C-alpha positions as a Markdown table, in Angstrom:
| # | Residue | x | y | z |
|---|---|---|---|---|
| 1 | Met | -74.8 | -44.3 | -61.5 |
| 2 | Lys | -77.8 | -42.9 | -59.2 |
| 3 | Gly | -77.3 | -41.5 | -56.2 |
| 4 | Lys | -73.4 | -40.1 | -56.6 |
| 5 | Ile | -74.4 | -36.9 | -56.1 |
| 6 | Ser | -75.6 | -36.3 | -52.4 |
| 7 | Ser | -79.3 | -33.9 | -52.1 |
| 8 | Lys | -77.6 | -31.9 | -49.8 |
| 9 | Thr | -75.3 | -30.9 | -53.4 |
| 10 | Ile | -77.8 | -30.7 | -55.5 |
| 11 | Tyr | -79.6 | -28.1 | -52.9 |
| 12 | Asp | -76.8 | -26.5 | -52.3 |
| 13 | Thr | -76.3 | -25.4 | -55.8 |
| 14 | Ile | -80.0 | -24.5 | -56.1 |
| 15 | Lys | -79.6 | -22.2 | -54.1 |
| 16 | Asp | -76.1 | -21.1 | -54.8 |
| 17 | Gln | -77.7 | -19.9 | -58.2 |
| 18 | Ile | -81.2 | -18.8 | -56.8 |
| 19 | His | -78.2 | -16.2 | -54.9 |
| 20 | Lys | -76.3 | -15.4 | -57.7 |
| 21 | Glu | -79.8 | -14.5 | -59.4 |
| 22 | Arg | -79.6 | -16.8 | -62.1 |
| 23 | Phe | -82.3 | -18.1 | -61.4 |
| 24 | Pro | -83.9 | -14.8 | -59.9 |
| 25 | Lys | -87.0 | -14.7 | -58.0 |
| 26 | Gly | -90.4 | -14.7 | -61.0 |
| 27 | Ser | -88.4 | -17.4 | -62.4 |
| 28 | Met | -89.6 | -21.4 | -63.0 |
| 29 | Leu | -86.8 | -23.8 | -61.8 |
| 30 | Pro | -86.3 | -26.8 | -64.4 |
| 31 | Ala | -88.3 | -30.1 | -63.8 |
| 32 | Glu | -88.0 | -32.7 | -61.3 |
| 33 | Leu | -87.9 | -34.8 | -63.8 |
| 34 | Thr | -85.1 | -32.8 | -66.3 |
| 35 | Leu | -82.8 | -31.9 | -63.1 |
| 36 | Ala | -82.6 | -35.5 | -62.1 |
| 37 | Gln | -82.2 | -36.9 | -65.3 |
| 38 | Lys | -79.8 | -34.1 | -65.0 |
| 39 | Tyr | -78.3 | -35.4 | -61.4 |
| 40 | Leu | -79.0 | -38.7 | -62.7 |
| 41 | Val | -80.7 | -39.3 | -59.2 |
| 42 | Ser | -84.6 | -39.7 | -58.4 |
| 43 | Arg | -86.8 | -37.7 | -59.1 |
| 44 | Pro | -87.7 | -37.9 | -55.2 |
| 45 | Thr | -84.4 | -36.4 | -55.1 |
| 46 | Ile | -85.2 | -33.8 | -56.3 |
| 47 | Ala | -88.4 | -33.4 | -54.5 |
| 48 | Lys | -87.0 | -33.5 | -51.4 |
| 49 | Val | -84.8 | -30.7 | -52.9 |
| 50 | Tyr | -87.4 | -28.2 | -54.0 |
| 51 | Asn | -89.1 | -29.6 | -50.7 |
| 52 | Gln | -86.4 | -27.8 | -48.3 |
| 53 | Leu | -86.0 | -25.2 | -50.7 |
| 54 | Gln | -89.5 | -24.4 | -50.6 |
| 55 | Asp | -89.8 | -24.9 | -46.1 |
| 56 | Glu | -87.0 | -21.8 | -46.5 |
| 57 | Gly | -89.2 | -20.2 | -48.4 |
| 58 | Phe | -86.5 | -19.7 | -51.8 |
| 59 | Val | -89.2 | -21.6 | -53.8 |
| 60 | Gln | -93.4 | -22.1 | -54.5 |
| 61 | Lys | -94.0 | -25.2 | -55.6 |
| 62 | Thr | -97.7 | -25.1 | -56.9 |
| 63 | Lys | -99.0 | -28.1 | -59.2 |
| 64 | Gly | -99.7 | -27.7 | -62.5 |
| 65 | Leu | -97.5 | -25.1 | -63.2 |
| 66 | Gly | -94.3 | -25.9 | -61.4 |
| 67 | Thr | -91.5 | -24.4 | -59.2 |
| 68 | Ile | -91.0 | -20.8 | -59.0 |
| 69 | Val | -88.8 | -19.2 | -57.3 |
| 70 | Thr | -89.9 | -16.5 | -54.7 |
| 71 | His | -86.7 | -15.0 | -53.4 |
| 72 | Gln | -86.2 | -11.0 | -53.3 |
| 73 | His | -82.7 | -11.0 | -54.0 |
| 74 | Ser | -81.5 | -8.1 | -50.5 |
| 75 | Asn | -80.1 | -5.0 | -52.7 |
| 76 | Thr | -79.2 | -4.2 | -48.3 |
| 77 | Thr | -77.2 | -1.0 | -48.4 |
| 78 | Tyr | -74.9 | -1.7 | -44.9 |
| 79 | Thr | -72.7 | 1.2 | -43.3 |
| 80 | Phe | -69.2 | 0.3 | -41.5 |
| 81 | Gly | -67.3 | 3.0 | -39.3 |
| 82 | Leu | -63.3 | 3.4 | -40.3 |
| 83 | Leu | -61.9 | 3.9 | -37.2 |
| 84 | Leu | -57.8 | 3.7 | -38.8 |
| 85 | Pro | -56.2 | 6.4 | -37.2 |
| 86 | Gly | -52.4 | 5.1 | -38.1 |
| 87 | Ala | -53.3 | 7.1 | -40.8 |
| 88 | Gly | -52.0 | 9.9 | -39.9 |
| 89 | Glu | -48.7 | 8.3 | -39.9 |
| 90 | Ser | -48.7 | 6.1 | -42.8 |
| 91 | Glu | -49.4 | 5.9 | -46.3 |
| 92 | Ile | -50.7 | 2.3 | -46.1 |
| 93 | Phe | -53.6 | 3.4 | -43.5 |
| 94 | Ser | -54.6 | 5.8 | -46.4 |
| 95 | Ile | -54.4 | 3.2 | -49.5 |
| 96 | Ile | -55.9 | 1.3 | -46.9 |
| 97 | Asn | -58.8 | 3.8 | -46.7 |
| 98 | Asp | -59.6 | 5.0 | -50.2 |
| 99 | Gln | -59.5 | 0.9 | -51.4 |
| 100 | Leu | -62.3 | 0.4 | -48.9 |
| 101 | Leu | -64.2 | 3.4 | -49.9 |
| 102 | Ser | -63.8 | 2.5 | -53.5 |
| 103 | Gln | -65.6 | -0.9 | -52.4 |
| 104 | Ser | -68.7 | 0.8 | -50.9 |
| 105 | Glu | -68.7 | 2.4 | -54.1 |
| 106 | Ala | -69.1 | -0.7 | -56.3 |
| 107 | Gly | -70.4 | -2.6 | -53.3 |
| 108 | Ser | -73.4 | -2.9 | -51.4 |
| 109 | Phe | -72.3 | -0.5 | -48.0 |
| 110 | Asn | -71.7 | 2.8 | -47.6 |
| 111 | Cys | -68.2 | 3.7 | -45.0 |
| 112 | Leu | -68.3 | 6.7 | -42.3 |
| 113 | Trp | -64.9 | 8.3 | -42.4 |
| 114 | Glu | -64.7 | 10.3 | -39.2 |
| 115 | Gly | -61.0 | 10.5 | -39.0 |
| 116 | Ala | -57.9 | 10.6 | -36.6 |
| 117 | Thr | -55.5 | 11.3 | -39.2 |
| 118 | Ala | -54.1 | 13.6 | -37.3 |
| 119 | Gly | -50.1 | 13.2 | -37.4 |
| 120 | Ser | -49.8 | 13.5 | -33.3 |
| 121 | Ala | -50.5 | 9.9 | -31.3 |
| 122 | Glu | -51.9 | 11.4 | -28.5 |
| 123 | Ile | -53.8 | 13.4 | -30.7 |
| 124 | Arg | -54.9 | 10.2 | -32.1 |
| 125 | Lys | -56.0 | 9.1 | -29.0 |
| 126 | Met | -58.4 | 11.0 | -27.6 |
| 127 | Leu | -60.5 | 11.3 | -30.9 |
| 128 | Ile | -60.2 | 7.9 | -31.7 |
| 129 | Glu | -62.7 | 7.3 | -28.4 |
| 130 | Ser | -65.5 | 9.5 | -29.4 |
| 131 | Tyr | -65.4 | 8.7 | -32.4 |
| 132 | Cys | -66.2 | 4.7 | -31.9 |
| 133 | Glu | -68.9 | 5.9 | -29.1 |
| 134 | Ser | -70.2 | 7.9 | -32.5 |
| 135 | Tyr | -70.3 | 5.0 | -34.7 |
| 136 | Ile | -72.0 | 3.1 | -32.0 |
| 137 | Asn | -74.7 | 5.2 | -31.1 |
| 138 | Lys | -75.0 | 5.6 | -35.0 |
| 139 | Lys | -75.6 | 1.9 | -34.9 |
| 140 | Val | -73.3 | 0.8 | -37.1 |
| 141 | Asp | -73.1 | -2.6 | -39.2 |
| 142 | Gly | -69.5 | -2.9 | -39.1 |
| 143 | Ile | -66.5 | -1.2 | -37.5 |
| 144 | Phe | -62.9 | -1.6 | -39.2 |
| 145 | Phe | -60.4 | -0.8 | -36.9 |
| 146 | Ser | -56.7 | -0.2 | -37.1 |
| 147 | Pro | -55.7 | -0.6 | -33.2 |
| 148 | Leu | -53.7 | 2.5 | -31.9 |
| 149 | Glu | -50.3 | 2.1 | -31.8 |
| 150 | Arg | -47.2 | 4.5 | -30.4 |
| 151 | Ala | -49.2 | 6.9 | -27.8 |
| 152 | Pro | -48.7 | 5.9 | -23.9 |
| 153 | Asp | -51.4 | 3.3 | -22.0 |
| 154 | Ala | -52.1 | 2.1 | -25.8 |
| 155 | Asp | -53.0 | -1.3 | -25.7 |
| 156 | Glu | -55.7 | -0.5 | -22.9 |
| 157 | Leu | -57.4 | 2.3 | -25.3 |
| 158 | Asn | -57.7 | -0.5 | -27.4 |
| 159 | Leu | -59.1 | -3.2 | -25.5 |
| 160 | Lys | -61.3 | -0.9 | -24.8 |
| 161 | Ile | -62.3 | 0.5 | -27.9 |
| 162 | Cys | -63.0 | -3.1 | -29.0 |
| 163 | Asn | -65.0 | -4.9 | -25.8 |
| 164 | Ala | -67.1 | -1.2 | -26.7 |
| 165 | Ile | -67.8 | -2.3 | -30.4 |
| 166 | Gln | -68.3 | -6.3 | -29.6 |
| 167 | Asp | -70.7 | -5.3 | -25.7 |
| 168 | Ala | -73.0 | -3.7 | -28.9 |
| 169 | Gly | -73.1 | -6.5 | -30.8 |
| 170 | Ile | -71.2 | -4.7 | -33.9 |
| 171 | Pro | -69.5 | -6.7 | -35.7 |
| 172 | Leu | -65.6 | -6.0 | -35.6 |
| 173 | Val | -62.4 | -6.2 | -37.9 |
| 174 | Leu | -59.1 | -5.5 | -37.3 |
| 175 | Ile | -57.0 | -3.9 | -39.9 |
| 176 | Asp | -53.0 | -4.3 | -40.2 |
| 177 | Arg | -52.7 | -5.1 | -36.4 |
| 178 | Asn | -53.8 | -6.9 | -33.4 |
| 179 | Ile | -54.2 | -5.7 | -29.7 |
| 180 | Arg | -52.5 | -7.2 | -27.3 |
| 181 | Ile | -54.3 | -9.3 | -24.6 |
| 182 | Ser | -54.2 | -12.5 | -22.6 |
| 183 | Pro | -55.2 | -15.2 | -23.7 |
| 184 | Glu | -58.4 | -15.7 | -21.9 |
| 185 | Arg | -59.8 | -12.2 | -23.5 |
| 186 | Arg | -61.7 | -12.4 | -26.7 |
| 187 | Ala | -60.3 | -13.0 | -30.0 |
| 188 | Phe | -61.1 | -10.6 | -32.7 |
| 189 | Asp | -60.7 | -11.2 | -36.9 |
| 190 | Val | -57.4 | -10.0 | -38.4 |
| 191 | Val | -55.9 | -9.1 | -41.8 |
| 192 | Ser | -52.7 | -8.0 | -41.9 |
| 193 | Val | -49.2 | -8.8 | -43.9 |
| 194 | Asp | -47.5 | -12.3 | -42.6 |
| 195 | Asn | -45.4 | -9.9 | -39.6 |
| 196 | Phe | -43.4 | -12.9 | -38.9 |
| 197 | Asn | -42.5 | -13.5 | -42.8 |
| 198 | Ala | -41.5 | -10.2 | -42.7 |
| 199 | Gly | -39.0 | -9.8 | -40.6 |
| 200 | Ser | -37.7 | -13.4 | -41.9 |
| 201 | Val | -37.6 | -12.4 | -45.6 |
| 202 | Met | -35.5 | -8.7 | -44.1 |
| 203 | Ala | -33.3 | -10.2 | -42.3 |
| 204 | Lys | -32.2 | -13.3 | -45.0 |
| 205 | His | -31.8 | -10.1 | -47.2 |
| 206 | Leu | -29.1 | -8.1 | -45.1 |
| 207 | Leu | -28.2 | -11.8 | -44.5 |
| 208 | Asp | -27.2 | -12.7 | -48.1 |
| 209 | Gln | -25.4 | -9.4 | -48.6 |
| 210 | Gly | -23.0 | -10.0 | -45.9 |
| 211 | Cys | -23.7 | -9.4 | -42.3 |
| 212 | Glu | -22.7 | -10.5 | -39.7 |
| 213 | Glu | -25.2 | -9.1 | -37.0 |
| 214 | Leu | -28.5 | -7.1 | -37.4 |
| 215 | His | -29.8 | -4.7 | -35.2 |
| 216 | Phe | -33.3 | -4.1 | -34.8 |
| 217 | Phe | -34.5 | -0.3 | -34.2 |
| 218 | Tyr | -37.9 | 0.4 | -33.0 |
| 219 | Arg | -39.9 | 3.7 | -31.1 |
| 220 | Pro | -41.6 | 3.3 | -28.4 |
| 221 | Asp | -45.5 | 2.2 | -27.4 |
| 222 | Ser | -45.0 | 0.5 | -31.3 |
| 223 | Ala | -47.2 | -1.3 | -32.3 |
| 224 | Ser | -48.0 | -5.6 | -31.8 |
| 225 | Ser | -47.4 | -6.3 | -35.4 |
| 226 | Ile | -43.0 | -5.3 | -34.3 |
| 227 | Asp | -43.2 | -8.8 | -31.8 |
| 228 | Leu | -44.2 | -10.5 | -34.8 |
| 229 | Arg | -41.0 | -9.0 | -36.8 |
| 230 | Ile | -38.7 | -9.1 | -34.4 |
| 231 | Ser | -39.5 | -13.4 | -33.6 |
| 232 | Gly | -39.2 | -13.5 | -37.8 |
| 233 | Ile | -35.9 | -11.3 | -37.5 |
| 234 | Arg | -34.6 | -14.4 | -34.5 |
| 235 | Asp | -36.0 | -17.0 | -35.8 |
| 236 | Met | -34.1 | -16.4 | -39.5 |
| 237 | Val | -31.1 | -14.9 | -37.2 |
| 238 | Glu | -31.0 | -18.6 | -35.7 |
| 239 | Lys | -31.0 | -20.5 | -38.4 |
| 240 | Gln | -28.4 | -19.6 | -39.9 |
| 241 | Gly | -25.7 | -20.0 | -36.6 |
| 242 | Arg | -25.6 | -16.1 | -35.6 |
| 243 | Leu | -27.2 | -14.7 | -32.3 |
| 244 | Phe | -29.8 | -11.8 | -32.3 |
| 245 | Thr | -30.7 | -10.8 | -28.3 |
| 246 | Ala | -32.1 | -8.0 | -26.3 |
| 247 | Asn | -28.4 | -6.0 | -27.2 |
| 248 | Asn | -29.8 | -5.8 | -30.6 |
| 249 | Leu | -32.7 | -4.2 | -29.9 |
| 250 | Phe | -33.2 | -0.8 | -29.8 |
| 251 | Cys | -36.5 | 0.8 | -28.7 |
| 252 | Gly | -36.5 | 4.9 | -28.5 |
| 253 | Asn | -36.0 | 8.3 | -30.4 |
| 254 | Pro | -34.3 | 8.1 | -34.3 |
| 255 | Glu | -33.5 | 11.7 | -33.7 |
| 256 | Asp | -31.6 | 11.0 | -30.3 |
| 257 | Leu | -27.9 | 11.3 | -31.3 |
| 258 | Glu | -26.4 | 10.0 | -28.5 |
| 259 | Phe | -29.4 | 6.6 | -27.8 |
| 260 | Val | -28.0 | 5.7 | -31.5 |
| 261 | Lys | -24.1 | 5.9 | -31.0 |
| 262 | Lys | -25.1 | 2.9 | -27.8 |
| 263 | Met | -25.8 | 0.6 | -31.0 |
| 264 | Lys | -22.7 | -1.5 | -32.1 |
| 265 | Ile | -21.6 | -1.1 | -35.6 |
| 266 | Thr | -19.1 | -3.2 | -37.0 |
| 267 | Ser | -17.8 | -2.0 | -40.7 |
| 268 | Gly | -19.0 | -3.6 | -43.0 |
| 269 | Lys | -20.8 | -6.5 | -41.6 |
| 270 | Thr | -24.2 | -4.3 | -39.5 |
| 271 | Gly | -27.5 | -4.7 | -40.9 |
| 272 | Ile | -30.1 | -2.4 | -39.2 |
| 273 | Ile | -33.8 | -3.7 | -39.7 |
| 274 | Cys | -35.9 | -0.6 | -38.5 |
| 275 | Ala | -39.7 | -0.8 | -38.0 |
| 276 | Asn | -40.9 | 1.6 | -40.9 |
| 277 | Asp | -39.8 | 3.1 | -42.6 |
| 278 | Ser | -40.4 | 6.4 | -41.2 |
| 279 | Thr | -38.4 | 5.4 | -38.5 |
| 280 | Ala | -35.7 | 4.2 | -41.4 |
| 281 | Ala | -35.2 | 7.5 | -42.5 |
| 282 | Val | -34.7 | 9.5 | -39.3 |
| 283 | Leu | -32.5 | 7.2 | -38.2 |
| 284 | Met | -30.4 | 7.2 | -41.8 |
| 285 | Ser | -29.6 | 11.2 | -41.1 |
| 286 | Ser | -28.6 | 10.1 | -37.8 |
| 287 | Leu | -26.3 | 7.9 | -38.8 |
| 288 | Asp | -25.1 | 10.1 | -41.1 |
| 289 | Ala | -24.3 | 13.2 | -39.4 |
| 290 | Leu | -21.8 | 10.6 | -36.6 |
| 291 | Gly | -20.2 | 9.7 | -39.9 |
| 292 | Val | -21.4 | 6.2 | -40.8 |
| 293 | Glu | -21.9 | 5.8 | -43.8 |
| 294 | Ile | -24.5 | 3.8 | -45.2 |
| 295 | Cys | -23.7 | 1.1 | -48.0 |
| 296 | Ser | -20.4 | 1.6 | -46.9 |
| 297 | Asp | -20.7 | 1.2 | -42.6 |
| 298 | Val | -23.6 | 0.2 | -42.3 |
| 299 | Leu | -26.8 | -1.8 | -44.7 |
| 300 | Ile | -30.4 | -0.3 | -43.7 |
| 301 | Cys | -33.8 | -1.1 | -44.4 |
| 302 | Gly | -37.4 | -0.3 | -43.2 |
| 303 | Tyr | -40.9 | -1.2 | -43.9 |
| 304 | Asp | -44.1 | 0.0 | -45.9 |
| 305 | Asp | -42.1 | 1.3 | -49.2 |
| 306 | Met | -43.6 | 5.0 | -48.4 |
| 307 | Lys | -43.6 | 7.1 | -51.6 |
| 308 | Tyr | -40.4 | 9.1 | -50.5 |
| 309 | Ser | -38.7 | 6.0 | -49.8 |
| 310 | Lys | -36.4 | 5.8 | -53.7 |
| 311 | His | -35.9 | 9.3 | -53.8 |
| 312 | Leu | -33.9 | 9.4 | -50.0 |
| 313 | Lys | -30.2 | 9.9 | -50.3 |
| 314 | His | -30.3 | 6.4 | -50.8 |
| 315 | Ser | -32.7 | 5.1 | -51.8 |
| 316 | Leu | -33.7 | 2.5 | -49.3 |
| 317 | Thr | -34.4 | -0.8 | -49.7 |
| 318 | Ser | -38.3 | -1.7 | -48.0 |
| 319 | Phe | -41.0 | -4.3 | -47.2 |
| 320 | Arg | -44.6 | -3.7 | -49.7 |
| 321 | Gln | -47.7 | -4.2 | -47.5 |
| 322 | Pro | -50.8 | -5.9 | -50.0 |
| 323 | Cys | -52.5 | -3.1 | -48.8 |
| 324 | Glu | -55.8 | -3.3 | -51.1 |
| 325 | Glu | -55.7 | -7.1 | -50.5 |
| 326 | Ile | -56.3 | -6.3 | -47.6 |
| 327 | Ala | -58.9 | -4.0 | -47.9 |
| 328 | Asn | -60.5 | -6.2 | -50.0 |
| 329 | Ile | -60.2 | -9.1 | -47.4 |
| 330 | Ser | -61.2 | -7.1 | -44.3 |
| 331 | Ile | -64.5 | -6.5 | -45.8 |
| 332 | Glu | -65.3 | -9.6 | -46.9 |
| 333 | Leu | -64.3 | -11.3 | -43.4 |
| 334 | Leu | -67.0 | -8.0 | -42.0 |
| 335 | Met | -69.3 | -9.4 | -44.7 |
| 336 | Arg | -68.8 | -13.2 | -42.8 |
| 337 | Arg | -69.5 | -11.6 | -39.8 |
| 338 | Leu | -73.2 | -10.0 | -40.5 |
| 339 | Lys | -74.6 | -12.9 | -41.3 |
| 340 | Asp | -73.2 | -14.3 | -38.0 |
| 341 | Asn | -71.0 | -12.0 | -35.4 |
| 342 | Asn | -70.8 | -15.1 | -33.2 |
| 343 | Arg | -68.7 | -17.1 | -36.1 |
| 344 | Phe | -65.1 | -18.5 | -34.4 |
| 345 | Pro | -62.7 | -15.7 | -35.1 |
| 346 | Ile | -59.7 | -15.6 | -38.1 |
| 347 | Thr | -56.7 | -14.6 | -38.8 |
| 348 | Ile | -55.6 | -14.0 | -41.9 |
| 349 | Asn | -51.8 | -13.1 | -43.2 |
| 350 | Leu | -50.9 | -11.4 | -46.1 |
| 351 | Ala | -48.3 | -11.8 | -48.6 |
| 352 | Gly | -46.0 | -8.8 | -49.1 |
| 353 | Glu | -42.9 | -8.0 | -51.0 |
| 354 | Ile | -38.8 | -7.3 | -50.3 |
| 355 | Val | -38.1 | -4.0 | -52.2 |
| 356 | Val | -34.6 | -3.9 | -53.1 |
| 357 | Arg | -32.3 | -0.3 | -53.6 |
| 358 | Glu | -29.7 | 0.7 | -52.6 |
| 359 | Ser | -29.4 | 1.2 | -48.9 |
| 360 | Ser | -29.0 | -2.9 | -48.3 |
| 361 | Gln | -26.0 | -3.4 | -51.0 |
| 362 | Phe | -22.3 | -2.5 | -49.8 |
| 363 | Leu | -20.8 | -0.4 | -52.1 |
C-alpha cells in the first residue's frame, strides 16, 4: 500500500495544520517514523516533507530532538476601505455594509467608511472620487467598491476609480455589480446576485400568473446589472414562445405620467417588472393615478425586497438578494487578493429568491 499517498498531499496537510495552529509555534511534529506509519509511506518520504517545510521556514529539524514548528501565526490586522455609494438609495447596501463591519469585528481587518451615502446620485458622484483618493493616500490594504449608478458619465467615473485603485497596487473587489468595460480593458473580481437568473425567475413567475406580455421599467443611467436582468427576462419570454423586444423596455421617470401612459397595458394580461422596489413603488402610484388597477389590469414586481415593500397599498412581490453572503464572499475574495494581487479575476453570482406578494397575483 506504500506510495498511495503522495508526498505533496502529506506536505499540504501538515502545512495546513501549522497554518491553523493545530501545531502552534514551539510544538513538536510527530516523529518521521510515526508519520510514515500513519500514512503508510516510507520514512524518507516524510523526511522529504519535513525538509521542504524547513526550507520554507515553517519548522526547524534538530538532530536528537526532532522537528519543531517555528512558524509564527500572523496576527496582522488589515485595513479595508468601503466605497458603497449605493447605500444612499437602497437598503441592500446598508445590509452589506453592516455585515462587513460585523465581520471586521470578528476578523483580522478594520474598515474605513467615509460614506457617499447621500440620496442624490449627483452628490454621490462628486464625493466618491475624493473618498477613493483618500483611501489610496492612506494606503489601505484593500477596497470594496460598488460602482456608482444613476448619474451621467457614471461608467467613465467607475472605470477611472477602478484603474486608480489598481494602479496603486491595492486589491479591489466589486460588490453587487460590475462596471461596463470593453473586452480589452482590465477585469475585476465581482460578487453579486445572479442577475440573469433573477430576470428569468421573475419573468417565469408573471407568465405563470397568466401574463401574456411583459414590460421592463427602469430609470436612466442604471447599473450594468439591469442589462443582465433584461437578458434573463428576454430569454424566459422567448422560451415561452412570446416576444420581448425594445418596445417592452421603458427607461424613464416613473413619476412622469405622460411617459407611463406610453406603456401598452392589456387588462388582465400585462405584467411589469421594475428594476428595483423604489421604481416599482413610484410606478404603482402613477398607475393608480391613471386609473390602472394593480392585480386587476396589471401585475407588477421589483427587486431588493426593501422593508416597505410589504406595506404598500398592494404588497409588492420582490426578489431578495443574499446580502450577507455577498459581503462574506467579498471578504474571502479580498483576502485571496492580499496573497496575490495578480490572480486571475473571477466573478461569483449568488442565488437569490423571489418573495411573492399581492402585487403579482390577479384577483
